[in-house]
Structure formats: structure tokens, C-alpha cells
C-alpha positions as CSV (number, residue, x, y, z in Angstrom):
1,X,0.7,0.3,-0.3
2,X,1.8,3.7,-0.9
3,X,2.2,5.2,1.8
4,X,0.8,8.4,0.8
5,X,-2.7,7.0,1.2
6,X,-1.5,6.2,5.0
7,X,0.4,9.3,5.7
8,X,-2.9,11.3,4.7
9,X,-5.8,8.2,6.1
10,X,-7.8,11.5,7.5
11,X,-8.1,12.7,4.1
12,X,-10.5,9.7,4.2
13,X,-12.6,9.8,6.9
14,X,-13.3,13.6,6.2
15,X,-15.0,12.8,3.1
16,X,-17.3,9.8,4.9
17,X,-18.1,11.8,7.9
18,X,-18.9,13.9,5.3
19,X,-21.0,11.5,3.5
20,X,-22.5,10.5,6.4
21,X,-23.2,13.4,7.4
22,X,-25.5,14.5,4.5
23,X,-26.6,10.3,3.6
24,X,-28.3,11.4,6.9
25,X,-29.8,14.8,6.8
26,X,-31.3,13.4,3.1
27,X,-32.6,10.7,4.2
28,X,-34.0,12.0,7.9
29,X,-36.0,15.1,6.2
30,X,-38.4,14.0,3.4
31,X,-39.5,17.2,3.0
32,X,-36.1,18.6,1.3
33,X,-37.1,19.5,-1.8
34,X,-35.3,18.6,-5.1
35,X,-32.7,21.7,-5.2
36,X,-32.1,21.5,-1.7
37,X,-30.6,18.2,-2.5
38,X,-29.0,19.1,-5.9
39,X,-27.1,21.7,-3.6
40,X,-26.2,19.2,-1.2
41,X,-25.0,17.3,-4.2
42,X,-23.0,20.2,-5.3
43,X,-21.9,21.4,-2.2
44,X,-20.5,17.3,-1.6
45,X,-18.8,17.4,-5.6
46,X,-17.2,20.6,-4.1
47,X,-15.7,19.8,-1.0
48,X,-14.3,16.4,-2.6
49,X,-13.4,18.5,-5.2
50,X,-11.1,19.8,-2.8
51,X,-10.0,17.0,-1.3
52,X,-8.9,15.3,-4.3
53,X,-7.2,18.4,-4.8
54,X,-5.6,17.8,-2.1
55,X,-4.0,14.6,-1.7
56,X,-3.7,14.2,-5.5
57,X,-1.0,17.0,-4.9
58,X,0.3,16.1,-1.6
59,X,0.8,12.9,-3.8
60,X,2.5,14.2,-7.2
61,X,6.7,12.6,-5.9
62,X,5.1,9.1,-4.6
63,X,1.9,8.1,-7.3
64,X,1.8,8.0,-11.1
65,X,-1.3,8.2,-10.9
66,X,-2.0,11.9,-9.0
67,X,-3.1,13.1,-12.6
68,X,-5.9,11.4,-12.8
69,X,-7.2,12.1,-9.2
70,X,-6.1,16.0,-9.7
71,X,-8.4,15.5,-13.3
72,X,-11.7,14.7,-11.1
73,X,-10.9,16.7,-8.5
74,X,-11.4,20.0,-10.5
75,X,-14.0,18.5,-12.7
76,X,-15.7,18.2,-8.9
77,X,-15.0,21.9,-8.5
78,X,-16.2,23.1,-11.5
79,X,-19.3,20.8,-11.7
80,X,-19.9,22.2,-7.6
81,X,-19.7,25.5,-8.4
82,X,-21.9,25.2,-11.7
83,X,-24.5,23.3,-9.6
84,X,-24.6,26.7,-6.9
85,X,-25.2,28.7,-9.8
86,X,-27.4,27.5,-11.1
87,X,-29.0,23.9,-9.9
88,X,-32.4,23.4,-12.0
89,X,-30.8,22.7,-14.3
90,X,-28.1,20.7,-12.9
91,X,-31.4,19.2,-11.3
92,X,-33.2,18.7,-14.5
93,X,-30.0,17.0,-16.7
94,X,-29.4,14.4,-13.4
95,X,-32.9,13.3,-13.7
96,X,-32.8,13.6,-17.4
97,X,-28.8,11.2,-17.2
98,X,-30.3,8.7,-15.1
99,X,-33.4,7.7,-16.6
100,X,-31.8,7.5,-20.6
101,X,-28.8,4.9,-18.3
102,X,-31.7,2.7,-16.5
103,X,-33.8,2.9,-19.5
104,X,-30.5,1.9,-22.1
105,X,-29.5,-0.8,-19.1
106,X,-32.5,-2.5,-19.6
107,X,-32.9,-3.0,-22.5
108,X,-29.0,-4.5,-22.7
109,X,-30.2,-6.5,-19.9
110,X,-33.0,-8.2,-21.7
111,X,-30.7,-8.6,-24.5
112,X,-28.5,-10.4,-22.6
113,X,-31.0,-12.7,-21.5
114,X,-32.7,-13.5,-24.6
115,X,-29.3,-14.3,-26.4
116,X,-28.3,-15.9,-22.8
117,X,-31.8,-17.8,-22.5
118,X,-29.8,-21.3,-23.6
119,X,-27.7,-20.8,-21.4
120,X,-28.3,-19.7,-18.2
121,X,-31.7,-21.2,-16.0
122,X,-34.0,-17.9,-15.5
123,X,-33.5,-16.0,-17.9
124,X,-36.9,-14.7,-17.2
125,X,-35.7,-12.6,-13.6
126,X,-33.3,-11.9,-15.6
127,X,-35.4,-9.6,-18.4
128,X,-37.9,-8.9,-15.7
129,X,-35.3,-6.9,-14.3
130,X,-34.1,-5.4,-17.5
131,X,-38.0,-4.3,-17.7
132,X,-38.0,-2.9,-14.3
133,X,-35.3,-0.5,-15.4
134,X,-37.5,0.6,-18.8
135,X,-40.4,1.5,-16.5
136,X,-38.2,3.5,-14.4
137,X,-36.7,5.4,-16.4
138,X,-39.9,5.6,-18.1
139,X,-41.6,6.4,-15.0
140,X,-38.5,9.1,-14.8
141,X,-39.2,10.6,-17.3
142,X,-43.4,11.2,-17.2
143,X,-42.9,12.1,-13.7
144,X,-39.7,13.4,-12.6
145,X,-40.7,15.4,-9.8
146,X,-42.3,11.9,-8.1
147,X,-38.3,11.3,-9.7
148,X,-36.6,13.9,-8.1
149,X,-38.0,12.2,-4.6
150,X,-36.8,8.6,-5.9
151,X,-33.3,9.7,-6.2
152,X,-33.7,12.0,-3.0
153,X,-34.0,8.2,-1.1
154,X,-31.5,6.7,-3.5
155,X,-28.7,8.9,-3.1
156,X,-29.2,8.6,0.7
157,X,-28.1,5.7,0.8
158,X,-25.4,5.7,-1.3
159,X,-23.9,8.7,0.8
160,X,-24.2,6.6,3.5
161,X,-22.4,3.5,1.9
162,X,-19.4,5.1,0.8
163,X,-19.3,7.4,3.7
164,X,-19.3,4.1,6.2
165,X,-16.3,2.6,3.1
166,X,-14.7,5.5,3.4
167,X,-14.8,5.2,7.2
168,X,-13.4,1.7,7.4
169,X,-11.3,3.3,4.5
170,X,-9.7,5.5,6.8
171,X,-9.7,3.5,10.0
172,X,-7.6,0.7,8.1
173,X,-5.4,3.0,6.9
174,X,-5.1,4.9,10.2
175,X,-3.8,1.1,11.6
176,X,-1.7,1.3,8.6
177,X,0.6,3.9,9.4
178,X,0.8,4.1,12.7
179,X,1.6,0.2,11.9
180,X,4.7,1.6,9.6
181,X,5.7,5.0,12.5
182,X,7.2,1.7,14.9
183,X,8.7,0.0,12.7
184,X,11.0,2.9,11.3
185,X,10.8,4.7,14.4
186,X,10.7,2.3,17.3
187,X,11.4,4.7,19.9
188,X,8.8,6.9,19.3
189,X,5.9,4.6,20.5
190,X,2.7,6.4,21.0
191,X,0.3,4.2,23.5
192,X,-1.9,7.8,23.9
193,X,-2.7,7.5,20.2
């Protein structure tokens, strides 16, 4: 594991905490409007982008992939700023993007199931999943307000799961960092930490 990631474990901790807090807010406030969710999403992208840029700059000498991290961070910051300036455009774009994605994935699942019907058993379930995906996409297109509420709940669960994953990763990286510190500096034991 790269010593850079273990050294900056706290960045993953902050990202995880922010994602969990955002997920809880979105989940506990069902009356939150989609515009507010989009602003939350913009805030998350903006702050996550800042952390990614900071991590990339810190990693530029020790990690060959730092440029990708920097690019992703800058894009997150830009999209966050666009979202703050016009949340309605971002919200509408998000609903349509999810709708077309669901329809495309649903069609692909049906095609794959039909092609694999001689190879697998239970392809009807795969076709059923594809039909559900298509219906979900059509419903989003036909009723964007209901789609906005649905996306709010999906986002809250995503943020919670991602937040807990990042928190778990941060704790493992912190443990690795402590082990590496003790190995390189055996006299520097820190029982209080």
C-alpha cells in the first residue's frame, strides 16, 4: 500500500464523515426539496473535489496516478460551482441522465437474457429486471418530481454506504500508518494515540 495514502488517512476520514452526514440529512428530511438535494450534491462534489485536489498535489512525487486524481478533483469543483449557480439545470440534467441510463441498461439486460436463454436458467428474472429498469426510466421521464424524490432517497443511501466505506478505509489506513511509523521509528511509541 502506498505510504502516501496511509499518511493522509484523515482525508478519507473527512470525506467519509461528510458523506455520512449528508446521507443522514437527506434521509431524515423527506420533505427536502430536490433543489436542496442538488445543492447538497453540489456542496459534496465541491468539497470532495477540494480534498481530491489536495491529495493529488500531496501525491505528485510518490504516485504516478496523481494526475487522474487532480483531474477528477478539478472536475468535481467545477460541477459543484455550476450546481450552485443554477441548481435547476443540474437537477433536470441529473433526472434525464438517470432516466436514459435506466432505459439503456434495461434494454441491454433484456438483450443479454435473450441471447443467453440457452445457456442459463431463470433468464426470465433477468428480463424482468430489464423491464423494471425501462419502466423506472420511463417513470422518471414522465414524472420528474416523483423522480426527484426517488433520486433523493437513492442518493441518501449511496452517501451513507459510501461514507461508511470511506470511514472504514480511513481507519485501516490509520492503522497501517501507525504500524509503519512504529517500524521506522521503534523508539517513538505512542500509547496515547
